[in-house]
C-alpha positions as CSV (number, residue, x, y, z in Angstrom):
1,M,24.0,52.0,-12.8
2,K,20.8,54.5,-14.0
3,I,19.1,54.5,-10.4
4,P,21.4,53.3,-7.6
5,L,20.2,52.2,-4.5
6,M,21.4,54.9,-2.7
7,R,22.8,58.1,-4.6
8,K,25.4,59.7,-2.0
9,A,26.6,58.4,1.0
10,F,25.1,61.4,3.0
11,L,22.4,63.7,2.4
12,K,23.6,67.2,1.0
13,E,26.5,65.3,0.4
14,E,28.9,68.1,-0.6
15,E,27.8,70.4,2.2
16,T,28.1,67.7,5.0
17,K,31.7,66.5,3.4
18,R,33.0,70.3,4.0
19,A,31.5,70.3,7.3
20,L,33.3,67.1,8.0
21,S,36.8,68.2,6.8
22,D,36.2,71.5,9.0
23,F,35.7,69.2,12.1
24,I,38.6,66.7,11.3
25,L,40.9,69.6,10.9
26,N,40.1,71.2,14.3
27,A,38.9,68.5,16.6
28,D,41.1,68.0,19.4
29,R,40.3,64.6,19.4
30,L,38.9,61.6,17.1
31,S,38.2,58.5,19.9
32,M,34.7,58.6,21.6
33,D,34.0,61.7,23.7
34,I,31.9,64.5,23.4
35,E,30.5,64.8,19.9
36,C,28.9,61.1,20.5
37,K,27.4,62.1,23.9
38,K,25.8,65.0,21.9
39,F,24.7,62.8,19.6
40,E,23.2,60.2,22.2
41,K,20.9,63.2,23.8
42,K,20.3,64.8,20.5
43,F,19.0,61.1,19.2
44,A,17.2,60.0,22.3
45,L,15.2,63.7,22.0
46,Y,14.4,62.8,18.7
47,Q,12.9,59.3,19.4
48,K,11.3,60.2,22.4
49,C,13.5,58.2,25.0
50,K,15.3,58.4,28.1
51,H,18.4,56.8,26.9
52,A,20.5,56.7,23.9
53,I,24.1,54.7,23.5
54,L,25.5,55.0,20.6
55,F,27.5,51.6,19.1
56,N,29.9,51.3,15.9
57,S,27.4,49.9,13.6
58,G,23.7,48.5,13.7
59,G,24.9,44.8,13.7
60,S,27.2,45.9,17.2
61,A,24.1,47.1,18.6
62,N,21.8,44.2,18.2
63,L,24.6,42.0,19.8
64,A,25.3,44.4,22.6
65,M,21.6,44.3,23.6
66,L,21.5,40.4,23.9
67,Q,24.4,40.4,25.9
68,A,23.5,43.0,28.6
69,L,20.2,41.1,28.7
70,K,22.5,38.2,29.7
71,N,24.7,40.2,31.8
72,L,21.8,42.0,34.1
73,G,20.5,38.3,34.4
74,K,17.1,38.9,32.1
75,L,18.2,35.7,29.9
76,K,20.7,33.0,30.1
77,D,21.9,30.0,28.3
78,G,19.4,28.0,26.5
79,D,16.9,30.6,26.5
80,K,14.0,30.5,23.2
81,V,14.5,33.8,21.8
82,G,11.8,34.3,19.0
83,F,12.9,36.5,15.6
84,S,10.8,37.7,12.5
85,A,12.1,34.8,10.0
86,L,12.3,37.9,7.4
87,T,15.0,39.9,8.8
88,W,18.6,41.1,8.6
89,S,21.6,38.0,9.8
90,T,22.7,40.7,12.5
91,N,19.5,40.4,14.2
92,T,19.7,36.4,14.0
93,M,23.3,35.2,14.4
94,P,24.2,36.9,18.2
95,I,20.8,34.5,19.6
96,I,23.3,31.6,18.5
97,Q,26.6,33.5,19.3
98,L,24.9,34.0,22.9
99,N,24.0,30.2,23.8
100,M,20.8,30.5,23.2
101,I,18.3,29.3,20.7
102,P,16.8,31.4,17.5
103,V,12.8,30.1,17.2
104,A,11.7,31.9,13.7
105,L,8.5,33.4,13.3
106,D,6.3,34.0,10.0
107,C,5.7,37.3,8.8
108,Q,2.4,38.3,6.6
109,P,3.5,39.3,3.0
110,D,0.7,42.2,3.1
111,T,2.3,43.9,6.3
112,L,5.8,42.5,5.4
113,N,6.3,41.8,9.2
114,T,5.8,39.3,11.8
115,M,2.3,39.9,13.2
116,S,0.5,38.5,16.6
117,S,-1.0,35.9,15.2
118,H,2.6,34.8,14.6
119,L,3.3,35.2,17.8
120,L,0.3,33.1,19.5
121,E,0.4,30.2,17.4
122,R,4.0,29.9,18.2
123,L,3.5,30.3,21.5
124,K,0.9,27.2,21.5
125,N,3.7,24.6,21.4
126,T,7.0,26.7,22.7
127,D,7.6,29.0,25.6
128,L,9.4,32.2,24.7
129,Q,11.6,34.2,27.0
130,A,12.4,36.9,24.3
131,L,11.2,38.3,21.2
132,F,13.5,39.8,19.0
133,I,11.2,41.6,16.3
134,T,12.1,43.6,13.0
135,N,10.3,46.5,11.8
136,I,10.5,45.5,8.0
137,L,12.2,48.5,5.8
138,G,9.8,51.3,7.1
139,F,6.8,49.0,8.2
140,T,5.4,47.6,10.9
141,G,3.3,44.5,12.3
142,D,0.4,45.3,15.2
143,I,3.7,45.9,17.6
144,A,1.2,47.4,19.8
145,I,-0.7,44.2,20.3
146,I,2.6,42.3,20.1
147,R,3.7,44.5,23.2
148,E,0.5,43.5,25.4
149,I,1.1,39.9,24.6
150,C,4.4,39.9,25.6
151,N,4.1,41.5,28.9
152,E,1.5,39.3,29.8
153,K,3.7,36.3,29.1
154,N,6.6,37.8,30.2
155,I,8.2,37.5,27.1
156,I,11.2,40.3,26.8
157,L,10.3,42.8,23.4
158,I,13.4,43.9,21.5
159,E,12.7,45.7,18.5
160,D,15.4,46.0,15.4
161,N,14.3,49.1,14.3
162,C,17.2,49.6,12.2
163,E,15.3,49.7,9.3
164,S,12.3,52.2,10.0
165,L,13.7,55.4,11.8
166,G,10.9,57.7,11.7
167,T,8.0,55.3,11.3
168,E,4.9,56.0,13.6
169,L,1.8,54.3,15.0
170,P,-0.9,56.0,16.9
171,E,0.6,53.9,19.9
172,G,4.1,55.6,19.5
173,R,7.2,55.7,17.4
174,A,8.9,52.4,16.4
175,G,11.3,51.6,18.3
176,N,9.5,52.7,21.3
177,F,7.6,49.4,21.9
178,G,10.2,47.2,23.9
179,I,13.2,47.3,26.4
180,G,15.4,48.6,23.6
181,A,15.8,48.9,20.2
182,S,18.7,49.1,17.6
183,F,19.1,51.5,14.9
184,S,21.8,52.0,12.1
185,F,23.3,54.6,10.7
186,F,24.8,52.9,7.3
187,V,25.2,54.3,4.4
188,A,22.0,53.8,2.6
189,H,19.8,54.0,5.9
190,H,17.2,56.7,6.7
191,M,20.4,58.7,7.4
192,S,24.4,58.1,7.7
193,T,27.2,58.3,9.6
194,I,29.1,55.9,7.2
195,E,29.3,52.8,9.7
196,G,26.7,53.5,12.6
197,G,24.1,52.3,15.4
198,M,22.1,53.4,18.3
199,V,20.4,51.5,21.0
200,C,17.6,53.2,22.6
201,T,16.1,52.9,26.0
202,D,14.1,54.1,29.0
203,D,15.2,51.1,31.3
204,D,17.9,52.9,33.5
205,D,19.8,49.5,34.2
206,F,19.9,48.0,30.3
207,A,21.0,51.5,29.4
208,E,23.8,51.8,31.8
209,M,24.8,47.6,31.3
210,L,24.8,48.5,27.7
211,T,27.4,51.1,28.2
212,I,29.6,48.6,29.9
213,V,29.3,46.2,27.0
214,R,29.9,49.1,24.9
215,A,33.5,49.2,26.3
216,N,34.8,45.8,26.9
217,G,33.2,45.8,30.1
218,W,34.5,48.8,32.1
219,D,33.3,52.0,33.7
220,R,34.9,54.6,32.3
221,N,31.7,56.0,30.3
222,L,29.7,56.1,32.9
223,T,28.2,58.5,35.4
224,E,30.3,58.8,38.6
225,E,27.4,57.7,40.3
226,Q,27.1,54.9,38.4
227,Q,31.2,54.2,38.6
228,K,30.8,54.5,42.7
229,K,28.5,52.1,42.7
230,W,29.9,49.5,40.6
231,R,33.4,50.4,42.6
232,G,31.9,49.8,46.0
233,K,30.5,46.7,44.9
234,F,33.7,45.2,43.7
235,G,36.2,47.0,46.2
236,I,37.9,48.6,43.7
237,E,39.7,51.7,46.3
238,S,41.4,54.1,43.3
239,E,40.8,55.6,39.8
240,F,43.9,54.0,38.9
241,Q,42.5,50.3,39.6
242,A,39.6,51.4,38.1
243,K,41.2,51.9,34.9
244,Y,41.6,48.5,34.1
245,T,38.7,47.1,35.6
246,F,36.1,44.8,34.1
247,Y,33.1,43.9,35.3
248,D,31.2,42.3,32.9
249,L,31.3,40.6,29.8
250,G,31.8,43.2,26.7
251,Y,33.0,44.5,23.7
252,N,35.1,47.3,22.3
253,F,31.9,48.9,20.2
254,R,33.3,52.2,20.6
255,P,32.3,54.6,17.8
256,T,34.5,57.7,17.0
257,E,33.7,61.3,17.4
258,I,33.6,61.1,13.3
259,T,30.5,59.0,13.9
260,G,29.3,61.7,16.7
261,F,29.6,65.0,14.5
262,L,28.3,63.3,11.0
263,G,24.9,61.9,13.2
264,Q,24.3,65.6,14.5
265,Y,24.9,67.0,11.5
266,Q,22.6,64.9,9.3
267,M,19.6,64.8,12.0
268,Q,19.0,68.4,11.0
269,F,17.7,66.9,7.4
270,L,16.1,63.9,9.0
271,D,12.4,65.2,9.5
272,E,12.6,66.4,5.2
273,N,14.2,63.0,4.8
274,I,11.3,61.0,6.5
275,K,8.9,63.0,4.5
276,K,10.2,63.5,1.4
277,R,10.1,59.4,1.7
278,E,6.4,58.8,2.8
279,Q,5.8,61.0,-0.2
280,N,7.9,59.1,-2.8
281,Y,6.1,55.9,-1.4
282,L,2.4,56.9,-1.6
283,R,3.1,58.5,-5.2
284,I,4.8,55.2,-6.1
285,E,2.0,52.6,-4.3
286,K,-0.6,54.2,-6.7
287,V,0.5,52.7,-9.9
288,I,1.2,49.7,-7.3
289,K,-2.5,49.8,-6.6
290,E,-3.5,49.5,-10.0
291,N,-0.8,46.4,-11.5
292,D,-2.9,43.2,-10.2
293,D,0.6,41.4,-10.4
294,F,1.5,43.1,-6.9
295,I,0.5,42.7,-3.3
296,Y,-0.9,45.9,-2.2
297,L,1.1,46.4,1.6
298,K,-1.2,47.5,4.4
299,H,-0.3,50.5,6.3
300,D,-3.4,52.3,7.6
301,H,-2.1,51.4,11.0
302,I,0.9,52.9,10.6
303,S,-0.1,57.6,10.9
304,T,3.7,58.0,9.4
305,L,5.6,55.8,6.8
306,S,9.5,56.5,6.7
307,T,10.1,53.9,4.3
308,F,13.4,52.7,4.0
309,A,12.8,51.3,0.2
310,F,10.1,50.5,-2.2
311,P,9.4,47.1,-1.4
312,L,7.9,45.0,-3.8
313,V,6.0,41.7,-3.6
314,C,4.9,39.7,-6.9
315,K,1.8,37.1,-6.6
316,T,3.9,34.6,-8.3
317,P,7.8,34.0,-8.6
318,E,7.5,33.8,-12.5
319,L,5.7,37.7,-12.2
320,R,9.1,38.5,-10.0
321,A,11.5,36.9,-12.4
322,K,9.7,39.7,-15.0
323,Y,10.1,42.6,-13.0
324,L,13.4,41.1,-11.9
325,K,14.4,41.4,-15.9
326,K,12.7,45.0,-16.7
327,F,14.9,46.7,-13.7
328,I,18.1,45.5,-14.2
329,E,17.6,46.4,-17.9
330,A,16.5,49.5,-16.8
331,G,19.7,50.1,-14.8
332,V,17.9,50.3,-11.4
333,E,19.7,48.5,-8.6
334,I,17.9,46.3,-6.8
335,R,17.9,43.9,-3.7
336,P,16.1,40.6,-2.5
337,M,13.5,41.0,-0.1
338,I,16.1,41.4,2.9
339,A,17.7,37.9,3.2
340,G,14.2,36.0,2.5
341,N,13.6,33.5,4.9
342,M,16.1,33.4,7.5
343,Q,16.2,29.5,8.1
344,E,17.4,29.0,4.1
345,Q,20.1,30.8,5.1
346,P,23.6,28.6,4.8
347,F,24.6,29.8,8.6
348,Y,21.7,28.8,10.4
349,K,21.0,25.3,8.6
350,K,24.4,25.3,9.8
351,Y,23.7,25.7,13.5
352,V,20.3,25.4,14.7
353,S,18.1,21.9,14.1
354,D,14.5,22.8,14.8
355,L,12.9,24.5,11.6
356,Y,9.2,25.8,11.3
357,E,7.1,26.1,8.3
358,M,7.2,29.9,7.1
359,P,4.9,30.1,4.3
360,G,5.0,34.2,4.3
361,A,9.0,34.3,4.9
362,D,9.1,31.9,1.6
363,M,6.9,33.7,-0.2
364,M,8.6,36.9,0.2
365,H,12.0,34.8,0.2
366,S,11.0,33.8,-3.9
367,N,8.4,36.9,-4.8
368,G,9.5,39.7,-3.2
369,F,12.9,42.5,-4.0
370,Y,13.3,46.5,-3.6
371,C,14.8,49.3,-5.1
372,G,15.7,52.7,-3.5
373,N,14.0,55.2,-1.8
374,Y,15.6,58.5,-0.6
375,P,15.0,62.1,-0.7
376,E,17.3,63.0,-3.5
377,L,15.7,60.6,-6.1
378,L,14.7,62.7,-8.7
379,E,11.2,63.2,-11.0
380,E,12.9,61.2,-13.6
381,D,13.6,58.6,-11.9
382,L,10.4,58.3,-10.2
383,I,8.9,58.2,-13.5
384,V,11.5,55.3,-14.5
385,F,9.6,53.2,-11.2
386,E,6.4,54.3,-12.3
387,N,6.9,52.7,-16.3
388,L,8.2,50.2,-14.7
389,L,5.6,49.1,-12.6
390,R,2.6,49.3,-15.1
391,S,2.2,45.9,-16.4
């Protein structure tokens, strides 16, 4: 492959692998411990939030958020949860898995995202108890307005920010608009811990329950004060008994110390990483603006654009076929516009009967694709992209 979706597993890969080797050789333990806690503190500081809870993947983080909200009584079986129709499977599957009802919201092709207008349109005929919105490929919709609507209507807002780490709006950083947000550190994301995810939140009760959900439903990763509260509530009289006491529904979503170490190590490159991604995108965008085959993506409401990739939206399916052929023949690795209209996925049709018209998501399904954007792209790579995007 001439230009892969991601060139290396890590930024500064050789340096990172050497540091990881030294860490493994000298670590006293590799199961979840102090390195994970250090990463959580460091990431919370970066994200400008109160709590960060580390998971073994971004998908696990998504499922844990919905489970925690059910455990807390904020959501229940049969509740309707809106979601961005243009999204990833692990944003939608937990709604079904936890016996709630998924309700698709369309997207706007020139922002890639679900907008407040889509939410208001759906609310005309459907009550929602929660909205699990996805910030697509580094872009966002008018999420500050969406937050206002959710607050007014008592809708719990949750963000899947796995593709938009570092994107910032005048109103705040993407991932800080709802009760919580998920992040992914899978290979080819903004930063890699091989596998890994995080939930960020300012809500103390939500953070506490996420910590319980992450580790089988027990309390051993809570603070002493939190442990005392839970043990007192259920009459747990000894540390011995507490070891195997399970307070609510949970999973084994624990990360390893390797995840914690890699996360801390990669964070030193994060600001440089985001800046380079934005520079790359703005450069390629100049060519897109000059080519009438593509829809120009709006981001004037975004102050820092931390793009996950180069998303490309052609005006017709025939034009997409033309550019797919050009990119493939040039050896550029490409992907569909994530999962397209999620309602068209086999699993969705199996489990969900109520489907909605999704003209925006359908257009992304048939007209969109993306290729990789990352700091290690070479000058000659960017020139290849520029040439391919000229009509």
